[in-house]
BAKE-579036 format. One record per residue: residue in one letter; x, z, y of N, C-alpha, C in turn. Coordinates in steps of 0.2 Angstrom, whole numbers, plus 5000, padded with zeros to 4 digits. Atoms other than C-alpha are relative to their C-alpha. Example, Ala and Ser with C-alpha at 12.3 -4.5 7.8 and 13.67 -1.06 7.14 Angstrom:
<rs>
A500450004994506250394978500450005006;S499649994994506850364995499650035005;
</rs>
This chain:
<rs>
M500750044999515050055275499750064998;E500449955001513550175277499549974994;H500350015006512550185261499249985002;K500750024999510750105261499650014994;H500449995006509450165249499649934999;K500350055003508550035238499350034998;Y500649985002506750045236499649954996;D500350045004505449975225499349975004;K500550014996503749895230499550055002;D500449964998502950045231500250055004;G499649964995504250125243500250064996;K499649965002504950225230500749994999;Q499250015001506850265229500249984993;I499750025007507750175215500750015000;C499449985002509450225219500350045001;C499649935000510650365218499550044995;T500449955005509550435203500550004994;Q499650005006510050495186500049944996;T500050065004509650325178500549965002;E499450044997510750235190500750034998;K499549985002512150345187500250004993;V499850015007512150345169500149924998;Y499950075001512050155169500649985003;V499350024996513450145182500550024995;K499549975005514550255169500049954995;A500050045006514050135156500349935001;G499950074998514649995165499649944999;A500550045001512949915164499750005006;K500549994993512449925183499749935001;E500350065000511849745182499350004996;L500749985003510549805170499550035006;L500649974995509749885186500049955006;K500050054995509749735197499550015005;D500549984996508849755212499549945002;H500650054999507349635209499450045002;S500749974998505549665214499849994992;E500150005007504849705197499549954997;N500550065002503449575197499949955005;D499950054995504049445209499949944997;G500150095003503849305196500549955002;H499750064999505249215203500549974996;N499750025006506349105193500850025002;H499449994999508049165191500649964998;A499550065000509049005190500349995005;H499850014994510248975201500249915002;T499750084998510948815209500549974998;K499550025004512148715201500650005005;D499450004997513448725215500150075003;D499949924998513348925217500750015000;G499349995001515148915212500250064995;H499849935004515249075201499550014994;N500549985006514649145185499650075001;H500449934999513249285186499950034993;A500149965006513449335169500250085002;H499949944998514049495178499850015007;S500249994995513549595193500649965005;D499350044995514549495208500550055002;D499649964998515449655213500350044995;D499749955004515949725197500849984999;G499250025002517649625194500450024994;H499749995005518049685178499650014994;D500250025008517649685159499750085000;H500549945002516249825156499950014992;S500249995006516249805137500350064996;N500049945001516949975135500050065006;V500149954994516450145144500850025000;E499449994998517950185154500350074996;G499749955001519150305145499850014993;G500450005007518150295128499750065000;P500549955001517050415120500350075002;F499549945000518350565118500150025007;K500049974992518650575136499550025003;M500749994998516950565140499650084999;F500349945002516550715129500550075001;L499449965001518150815131499850055006;P500449944996517250935146499550044996;S500549975004515950965135500350054994;I499649965006517051005120500450075002;I499749944998518051125131499650055001;S500549964996516551205139499650044992;L500249985007515851215120500450074997;V499649955003517351305113500050085003;M500049934996517351425129499550044998;L500749995003515451455125499950064994;L500049985007515651495107500650075000;L499649955000517051605110499850075004;A500449954997516151715123499550024997;I500549995004514651715112500350064995;A499649965005515851795098500250065003;F499949954997516651915110499450055002;D500449954998515051975115499550044994;N500549985005514151995098500450034994;W499749975007515552015084500750025001;I499349984998517352025091500050045006;K500149964996517152175102500850005004;L499349984998518652165115499950045008;P500249944995518752305129500249945007;W499950054995519452165142499449975001;F500350055001518052055138499350045005;S500649984995516752135153500049995007;G500050004992516252145171500249945001;A499850074996517052015181500349954996;V499850045004518051955167499649944996;R500550045002516651895158499549975003;F500450054995515651835172500449945002;V499650064997517151715177500249964994;W500050055007517451665158499349954999;Y500650045003515651605157499949965006;L500050054993515851535177500449944999;V499750055001517151425170499849954996;A500450055005516351355155499449985003;Y500650034996514851325166500249945004;L499950054995515851235179500349934998;I499850065003516751115168499549954999;V500550065001515151035164499550005007;G500550004996513951095178500349975007;F499750024993515051055194499849925001;P500450074999514550855192499550005001;V500650004998512950895192499750025006;I500349984993512651015206500449955005;K499750054996513850885216499649935000;D500450054999512650745212499250025004;A500549974998511150865215500149995008;F499750004992511950895234499949925002;K500050074997512150705236499349974999;S500650035001510450665230499550035006;I500349984995509850785242500049995007;T499750024993510850735258499749925000;K500350064999510050545253499449994999;G500850004998508350595254499750004992;E500249985008508150615233500150064999;V499849925000507850795233499750024994;F500449985006506650805217500449974994;S499750045006508050725204500250044995;E499749955005508650785188500450055000;F499349964999510150845194499750095004;L500349954996509250965206499650054994;L500349965004508151035192500450044994;M499449965004509751075180500350055004;S499649954996510651155194499650075001;I500349934999509151275199499950054994;A500149965005508751325182500750034997;T499449965003510651365176500350045005;V499749954996511151445192499550065000;G500449965002509551535191500150054995;A499849955005510051595174500750055000;F499549954999511651665180499850055004;I500249944995510751765194499750054996;I500349945004509751855182500350034993;K499449985004511451865171499849974991;E500050035006510851755158500449954999;Y499350055000512751685156499849944994;P499850055006512651615139499549945000;E500650045000511051525141500049955006;G500050034993511351455159500749954997;V499550045003513051375150499749954995;A500350045006512151315135499649955002;V500450064997510851225146500349945003;M499750064998512051125156500649984995;L499550025006513151105141499749954998;F500350065003511851015133499849945003;Y500350044994511250925147500649945000;A499350044999513150855149499949954994;V499950035006513150805131499549944998;G500550045002511450725131500249945006;E499850044995512050625147500549944998;V499650035003513550575138499849944995;F500250045005512550505124499549945002;Q500450054996511350415136500449955003;T499650034996512850335144500349954994;L499850035004513550275127499549944996;A500750055004511850205121499949955005;V500250054996511650115136500649955000;S499650045001513350045134500149964994;R500150045007513049985117499649955001;A500550054998511449905123500349955003;Q499650054995512549815136500549954995;R499550045003513849775125499749944994;N500350055003512749695112499749945003;I500150064997511849585123500649965002;K499550064998513349515130500449974995;S499750025006514249505114499849954997;L500550055004512949405107500049925004;L499950064997513149275120500649995005;D499550024996514649285131500649984995;Q499750035005515549175118500549955001;R499750054997516449075129500950014999;P499449985000518449055126500349995008;D499850014993519549075142500549955002;E499550054999520648945138499749934997;V500250055004520448765133500649955000;T499350045000521648625127499749935002;I500250084998521348445136500549965000;L499550055001522248295134500249975008;V499650044994523348225149500449974998;D499650065001524048055148500250014993;G499850005008523848085129500350074997;K499749965002524648245129499650075000;P500549935000523848425125500250045006;K499949954996523848545138499550055001;T500549944999523048725140499950015006;V500249984994522048765155499450044998;K500649964999520948885160499349964999;A500750045001519148845154499649985008;E500450014994518348855172500449935004;E499650054996519748725178499849944997;A500350075002519148585166499549975002;G500450044996518348455174499549964996;I500450045002516848345170500549944997;G499850055002517448195160500850014996;D499449995003519148275153499850014992;I500150005007519348275134500450064997;I499949935003519448435125500249984992;Q499750005007520648445108499750064997;L500149945004519848565096500249994995;K499850005006520548615081499650034996;P500449965004519748685066500050075002;G500049934999519148865068500250025008;E500149994993519348845088499150005003;K500950004998517648885099500049965006;L500150044995517148765111499950035007;G500049964994517348815130499449975004;L500550024995516248695138499549954996;D500450065003514748565135500349935000;G499850055002515148405129499749944997;E500250065004514948235121500749994995;L499550005004515848235103500249924999;L499750075001517048075103500249984992;T499750025007517648105084499349984997;D500650035004516548025071499550054997;G500449955003515848175064500450085000;A499849935000516148365063499650074999;S500449945001515348525058500250075002;F499849954995515048675069499550064998;N500249945001514548855067499550015007;T500449994994513148875080499650065001;A500449944999512749065078500050025006;A500149954995513249125094499449965006;L500650034997511848995101499450014998;T500650015005510548995088499950054997;G500049945005510849145077500049974994;E500050035006510849025063500949994998;S499350005003512549035053500149944995;K499950055004512148885044500449945004;P499750064996513348735049499649955002;D500450064997512748605060500549935000;T499550065000513548425057499849965007;K500250054994513548315073500649944999;S499550075000514048135074500349975006;K499750024994514948045087499549975004;G500350024995514148035103499450045001;E500649944998512948195101500350055004;T499849944996512948345111500250064997;V499749945003513948485106500250065007;L500149944995513848655116500650054999;A499549935001515048805122499850054996;G500149955007515148935109499849974994;M499850025007515248815094500550004998;I499250005003516548845082500149944996;N499850065005517348685074500150044995;L499849975006517348725056500549944995;N499750045007518148575046500749955005;V499450044998519148435057500350005006;A499850004993520148415072499549955004;A500650044997518848345085500350005008;Q499750024992518948275103499450015004;V500749994997517548315114500149985009;K499950024993517248235132499550055003;V500349944996516648375145499449975004;T500650024996514948345153499750045004;A500349954995514548495161500550055002;A499649954997515548625173500050064995;Y500049935004515948795165499550045002;T500649954998514648895174499549965000;E500650055001513348745171500050004993;S500049995007513648775152499350024997;K500749975004512048795141500150084999;L499949955001512948955136500050045005;S499949964994513249025153499250005003;R500850004997511348985158499650044997;I500249975004510849065143500150095002;L499749944998511949215147499750025006;E500249984995511349225164499250024999;L500950005000509449215158499950074997;V500249935003509649365147500350065004;Q500049944996510549475160499550015005;N500650004993509249435173499350024994;A500649975002507949475159499950085001;T500049955000508349655161499650035007;A500249994993507749645179499249995001;Q500950005001505849605173499850044997;K500349945003505249775170499149984996;A500850005005503749795156499550055005;P500649964999502149875162500050085000;T499949915003502550045151500650035004;E499449974996504250055160499850025008;L500249994994503550035177499650075002;F500649954998502150165174500550064999;I499649944999503450295168500550005006;R499650004994504650255182499650045005;R500549944994503150315195499950064997;F500249945002502550445184500650045001;A499649964999504150525185500150015006;K499949984992504350515205499450055000;V500649964999502650605204500050074997;Y499849955004502950715190500550075001;T499649944999504450815194500050035006;P500249954995504050875211499350054998;I500649955001502450945204500150064995;V499749955003503351035191500550055004;V499649964996504551105203499550065005;F500549954997503051175213499650044995;L500549965005502151245197500550054998;A499549935002503851335192500050055007;I500149974995503751405209499650065000;G500849955003502051475206499950044996;I500049955007502451545189500450065002;C499449945001503951645195499650055007;L500349954995502851715213499450034999;L500749974999501051705211499750064995;P500449925005500851845196500250065003;Y500049954995501451955209499550055003;F500849984998499651955216499550024995;F500550005005498851955200500350054994;V499849975006499852055187500350075001;D499849934999500252245185500750014997;N499450005003502052295182500449945002;Y499550074999502752135189500650015000;D499150005001504552105185500249935002;F499750074998505351965195500549964996;N499650035005506751945183499649964994;S500350045006505651905169499649935003;W500550074998504351785179500749945001;L499650064999505951695185500349974995;Y499850035005506651675169499449944997;R500550045002504951595164500049935003;A499950064996505051475178500649964999;L499350045002506851415174499949974994;V500150055006506251375157499549955001;F500550064998504851285163500349945004;L499750054998506051185174500349954996;V499750045006507251135160499749964996;I500550035003505751085150499849935003;S500450074997505050975163500549945002;C499550064997506750855166499649954996;P500350085002505950675162500649964998;C499550065002507650615154499849974994;A500150045009507050565136499549945003;L500450064997505750445146500349955004;V499750054995506850375160500549964997;I499550045003508150335149499849944994;S500150035008507550295131499549945000;I500450065001506150185136500349925003;P499550074997507250045147500549984993;L499450005004508550075133499749964994;G500450045006507050025119499949925002;Y500250074999506749865128500649965000;F499550045001508449815131500349994992;G499950015008508749835111499549954998;G500450055002507249725109500249935003;I499850044997507949605120500649974997;G499450025005509649605110499849994994;A500250025005508849605095499849924999;A500450064999507949455099500549935002;S499550044999509449365106500449984994;R499750015007510349395090499749954995;N500250045002509149305082499749915002;G500350074996509049145094499449995004;I500450004997507649205104500050045007;L499849964993507849235123499350015003;F500449974996506549335132500150005007;K499950004993506449305151499950075004;G500249944997505949485154499850054995;S500349955004505549655146499349994999;N500750015000503849625151499749944995;F500450045005503549475140500150034992;L500149975007504049585124499350044999;D500749965000502549695128499449935000;V500450055000501549525131499949974993;M500050035007502049455114499850044995;A500249965005501649605106499250004999;S500750005000499849585110499649935000;I500350075001499549395107499549994994;Q500450005005498049365098500049924997;N500150075001498049165098500649975002;V499550054998499549045097499749934999;V500250074999499248875103500649965000;M499350035000500648755100499749925000;D500050074999500948575103500349974992;K499850035006501348455088500749985000;T499450044999502748345092500750055001;G499249974999504548435091499850074999;T500149945001503548595089499950034993;M500149995008502848595070500349934997;T499750075003503548415067500650005004;E499450034999505348355068500249975008;G499950034995505048245084500549954999;V499550065002506148125075499549954998;F500550045001504947975075500349924995;K499850075001505247815065499549944998;V500450065000504447645065499849994992;Q500250005007503347625049499749925000;E500250084999502547445053499849965007;T500250044993502247315067499449954998;V500650055003500447225065499949985007;F500250054996500447095077499649955000;K500350075002499346935080500449955001;P499550055002500046795075500249945006;E499850044993499946685093500550045003;F499349984995501246805100500650014994;D499450005004503146795096500150074999;K499849945001503446965087500750045005;D499549974998505246985091500050005008;E500149994992504946945111499650065002;I500549944998503547075111500450074999;L499649945002504647205103500650015005;R499349994996506147165115499650035007;M500449984996504947185128499850075002;V500149925002504247355123500550045001;N499449975000505947415119500150015009;A499749994993506447375138499550045004;V500549964996504847475144500150064998;E500049935003505047615133500750035001;S499449974998506847635138500050045008;Q500149964993506147705155499850074999;S500349945002505447855144500550044996;S499549965005506348005135499650024995;H500449965005504948035124500249974993;P499750025007505348025104499649954999;V500350065001504147885104500549945001;A499550064997505247775114500750004996;T499450015003506747825105500049974993;A500250035005505947775088500149935001;I500050074999505647605095500749975002;H499350034999507447585102500450014995;E499650005007508147635085499849944996;F500450065004507047495077500249945002;V499950074996507347365090500749985000;G499350024999509247385094500050025008;E499950004992509947375112499549965004;V500550034995508947345127500349925001;D499750104998508947135131500050025008;S499949994992509647155149499849935003;S500550074995508846975152499350015003;I500649984998507247065153499950045007;K499949964994506947115170499450035001;L500649984999505747245173499750015007;E500250004994504747215190499750055003;S500249964998503947365190499950054993;T500249985006503547505178499650085002;E500349944997502347675179499850034994;E500249965007502047815165499450035003;I500849974998500047855165500250064994;A500049945004499948035160499649994995;G500449995005499248055142499849934997;H500250075003499047875139500649954997;G499650045002500647775139500449965006;L499650034995501747645150499749945001;K500350074997501247505161500749975003;A499350044996502647375167499649925003;V500250075000502547205174500749974999;I499450055003503847075166499749935000;N500350084999503746885172499550005004;G500550014996502446935184499350024996;K500549995004501346975170500050084997;E500149945001500647145164500150024994;L500049975006501247245149499950064999;L500349955002500447385142500250034992;A499849975005501247515129499750075000;G500249935002500347675123499550014995;N500550005005498847735115499549965000;F500650054999497047645112499750035006;K500549984995496447755127500349955007;L499850054994497647645139499749954999;M500350065000496947495132499350005003;D500749974997495147575136500149995009;K499849994990495747615154500149935003;F499850064996496347435158499549954997;S500650055002494747355149500449954995;I499750055005495847275134499550014994;S500549995006494647235120500549984993;Y499650005006495447255102499550004994;D500450015006494847215085500150054995;V499849965005495447355076499650095001;D500349934998494747545073500550044999;P499449954999495947665079500050064996;A500149955004495247805069500349984993;S499850025007495747695053500750024999;I499350015000497547715056500250065000;V499949925000498347885050500550025003;Y499449994996500047865059499850005006;T499950024991500447875078500049935001;T500150094998500047705085500250005008;I499950024993500747625100499749935000;A500350064999499647485106500249975005;V499850044994500147335115499649955003;S500350044998499547225127500549955005;Y499650034995500247085137499649935003;D500550044996499446975150499350014999;K500749975001497847065149499649994993;K500150025008497847015129500150054996;Y500049955006497747135114500649964995;V499450035005499447095105499950034993;G500049985006499247225091500450065000;Y499749934999500047395087500650014996;I499549975005501547495080499850064999;T500049945003501547635069500650045000;I499349955001502747795070499750044997;A500249955002502747925059500650065000;D499449944999503548105061499950044994;S500149955006503948235047500050065003;I500349944998503248415047500750044998;K499449975000504748545050499950044992;E499949985007505348625034499650085000;D500349925000504748815041499449995003;S500850004995503048755049499550034995;Q500649985004502048805033500150085001;L500049935000502948975033499850035007;T500349994993502648985052499350035000;I500650004999500848965051499650074993;D500149955005500849085034500050075005;L499849944996501649225045499450025005;L500549984995500549215059499250024998;H500649985004499049235048500050074998;K499849945002499849385040499950055007;L500249974993499849455059499450005002;N500750014996498049415061500049965005;I500050054995498449275073499949935000;K500350065001497449125075500649945002;A499450054998498548965076499349935002;T500350074997497848805087500349955002;M499650054997498548645088499649955005;L500350044994498348535105500549944998;S499650055000499148365104499749945004;G500150064997499148205115499949954994;D499950055007499348115097499249994998;K500650025001497948025090499750074994;G500249945003496648135081500150004993;S500050005007496848075064500750044997;V499349964999498748125065500050075000;V500149924999498348295071499750044995;K500549965006497048335058500549994993;F499650005006498248275045500650065000;V499549954999499648395050499650075000;A500149934999498548535053499650024994;D500249985005497648525037500550024995;K499449995004499248515028500350075000;L499749935001499848685035499650055001;G500449974999498248765037499850045007;I500249994993498048775055499350005002;D500749985000496448865061499649945002;N500450064997495948725074500649955002;A499650054998496648565080499749945004;Y500250054996496248445093500449955003;G499550074999497048265095499649965007;D500250064995496848125108499950055008;L500149954993497148265123500349985005;L499550004993497648225141500350075001;P499849944998498548365150499550045002;E500649954997496948425159499650014993;D500549965006496048435141500350054998;K499749945002497348555136499950075003;V500249934996497148665150499350034999;N500649975003495348665147499850044992;K500249975005495348705130500450074998;V499649935000496748855132499550045004;K500649964997495348915145499550024994;E500749985004494048905132500250064995;I499849955006495249005118500150065004;K499849944996495749125132499350045000;A500649974999493949165136499750024993;Q500149985007493449175117500250044997;Y499549975005494949245109500350065002;G499549944998495949345121500649975002;T499450024997497749315125500449954996;V499850075003498649155121500750005002;A499450034998500349105119500149924999;F500150065000500748925120500849975000;V499350025003502148845111500149915003;G500050074999502748675118500850005002;D499350014997504248585128500050025007;G499949974994503848685144500149955005;V500050044993503948535155499449955001;N500750045000502548405150499550045000;D500649955002501448555146500050055005;A500149964994501848635163499450035001;P500649974997500048675168499750054993;V500249965006499648745149500550075000;V499649955000501148855150499950055006;A500149964995500748925167499350034998;L500749965001498948965161500150054995;S499949955004499549055145500350065002;D499749944998499949235144500749994999;A499150015001501849175137500049934999;G499850075002502449005137500650004996;I499250005005503748985123500249924999;A499850074999504848835124500450004994;M499550015008505548755107500649955004;G499450044999507248655110500350035006;G499749964994508048775123500749974999;L499250044999509748675118499849935003;G500150074998509048515123499750005009;S500250014993508248545141500250055005;D500049964994508748635156499450045004;A500749974998507048635162499550044996;T500649955004506248715147500350075002;I499849934999507448865150499850045006;E500349974993506848875167499350015002;T500750015000505048855165499650054995;A500349975006504648955148500150075001;D499849924999504549145147500350014993;V499549995006505249145129500349924998;V499750075002506449005123500450034993;I499649995007506848985104500449935001;Q499350034999508548905105500149954995;D499850035005508548825087499449964997;D500650045001506848735087499550024993;K500449985007506248835071499550045003;P500749974998504348865073500050084997;S500349945003504449015062500450075004;K499949964995505349105076499650035004;I500650004995503649095085499950094997;P500249945003503049255072500550065002;M499549954999504749345073500050025007;A500049984992504649335092499450055002;I500749965000503049425091500150074996;N499949955005503449545077500550045005;I499549964996505049595089499750045005;G500449974995503849625102499650054999;K500449965003502749725092500550084997;Q499649945000504149835086500350045006;T499849964995504849875102499550045002;K500649984997503249915109499850064996;K500149965006503050035093500550075002;I499549964998504650115097499950035006;V500149974993504250145116499650045000;W500649965000502650215112500250084996;Q499749945004503450335099500450055003;N499649964995504650395111499650045007;I500549964996503350425125499650064997;T500649955003502050525112500650054999;L499649945004503650625105500250045007;A499849974994504150665124499450055002;F500549974998502450715130499850064996;V500249955006501950815114500450075000;V499549955000503550915113500050045006;K500049974994503650955131499550045003;G500649964998501950995133499950074996;I500149935004501851125119500550055003;V499549954997503651205125499750035007;L500250004993502951195143499550064999;I500449965001501451305138500350074999;L499649955003502551425127500450035006;G499549984996503751435141499650035007;A500449974995502451475155499750064997;G500349945003501651615144500650054997;G499449975001503451685141500250004992;L499950005006503451635123500549954997;A499450045001504851505124500650035004;T499449974997506651545128500549935003;M499750064996507951435137500249954994;W499850035006508551385118499549954998;E500650055001506851305115500049955006;A500050044995506851235132500649945000;V499450055001508651145128499849954996;F500350055004507751075113499549955004;A500550034997506251015123500349935004;D499750044996507450925136500549954996;V499550055004509150865127499849984994;G500250025005508450875110499549944999;V500550055001507050765113500249935002;S499650074998508150645123500449964996;L499550025005509450625110499549964993;I500450025006507950595096499849925003;A500350074997507150465108500649945001;I499450044999508950385112500049974992;L499950025007509250375092499449954998;N500550055003507550305089499949925005;A499950064997507850165103500449964998;V499650045002509250105097500049984993;R500150035007508550075079500049935001;I500350065001507749925084500749945000;Q499550055001509549845086500349994993;K499850025006509849865068499649984995;M500650025003508149815062500249924997;K499950085003508049645051499349975001;F500850044998506549525057500049934995;
</rs>
């Protein structure tokens, strides 16, 4: 099949390059997925696509190890190095009569071709496919030119160190790929299901919804499901980065990747293998690498312009002095031009920068934070304000009914049963609290109609009469008069009316998460302002904000009020990250610079709408995500500065005849290796 080039949105070719070659060799081709960098589309796939997107669709094999292992990759370089060292020794210290003339030339040529032939071949392929000014061509011209002017040792050394650098690049990319996949691809290949009461081992993808999985202590769950056993403890580190055991009770959801710690358990499968939460998370991280950061896009475009300019400058360095310099020596000026070419190779930039972002994504994933793209690492690094929801973000989101205050003329139990029936139509934590307080829904209560009124509550018709359950703004909206001051009630309040008459209210309390205080302290240490926006009543929001030391807090807000507040904050203070559930607050998430979702384990919609997903609901991961973004950006700019400064100095020295090929090798391969080592450093950092 005829090869077709791929181009980015600026018309620049993005295939058949040094970067692509390194990534293919590293088994990380899917990290170069052909997406438009700024397309902004959703990477989630439909539920019936029928395959796992954890790998590129055509790879067909495991890339967890570089093919042949590191030794096989380094072997040509080792042979070439031995031959080069022997040749240098024969030239300078061990004088052998036969090592001269054609023999000496052939010896150096063989040492050169062992590492140089693949590069020359790639240069030729790139030219035939329209990519003329590639790294391969720069190295080929420089080293072949060195042979032409009989600088054999330097020609071999340049290509040798270039080949070594390429191997290190490949290994570093492979490691980044391995880290990303090993963090998340935790699904066992097989599961044990019960068939007619007897255990049977089947492939995980063959298990169907409704099957019962038998899970022994120490075994890893292969699919999402519902726990049928009375209770069991699980290690959830694969999903949340949290090694602390999580105890689940009968009926609770357990997820693929969790490890059973104590008792034999049975789990009823509730989602297909490819639709497990872990599969979706893995796909999210794989797709994240396709969303490029602005810095990365700039360097990619810069290299495309920079390389041909340097080639023409090198030609000028070689030929133009003929018209201006007395005693012009072609070989001397050609040597300067070749040094200039070697120095100009942009490898340090085009490899180490994406590697730095992959490292940041991997480090975040290891800590239970999922970035939807490397561009959001840059966004989080520049965040100046964190705006957060209250319920489920800074508080547990687990409400409990505190008291019921109803007027004596109403039957309290009957009203509670009706409210319970209406609230059963909602998934809000308040509805759950009422359900737990009242008990099972009374099936004799027939809801003739129900309607959720955003920011207010629920409206229903029961027995031909209107029942309202929500905040006091709902009472005002329907002109229901009441004889209490809502501001005097500290807790979250559900006001109730029936048949156009005020009945009373139910108070519900939520508890603050244990690491919420730490979160605010860390944000303040980073000089980031914290603001709380909530639809909950103002007194409750103020109580939580005062206790945590949140800078600003606003309650009694409708969705459109939140949007207006975020607009005000952006206009006054700059970049904003909004933390919420990613669904009910969709308009605010869309308006903010970065939308952060709490509860990634609880809502598929959250994973699909947010820019950053915190998997274990811990608000302390918010400042951690910001810190990871800052450290990633810091490392990337360290590499950019290092490459430009060193290359700039040596380019000037080379053009002036003051730098040799050895300095050029350091400016190219040496800087590349330093930048790569610096880029992988983030994968070892503690946050």
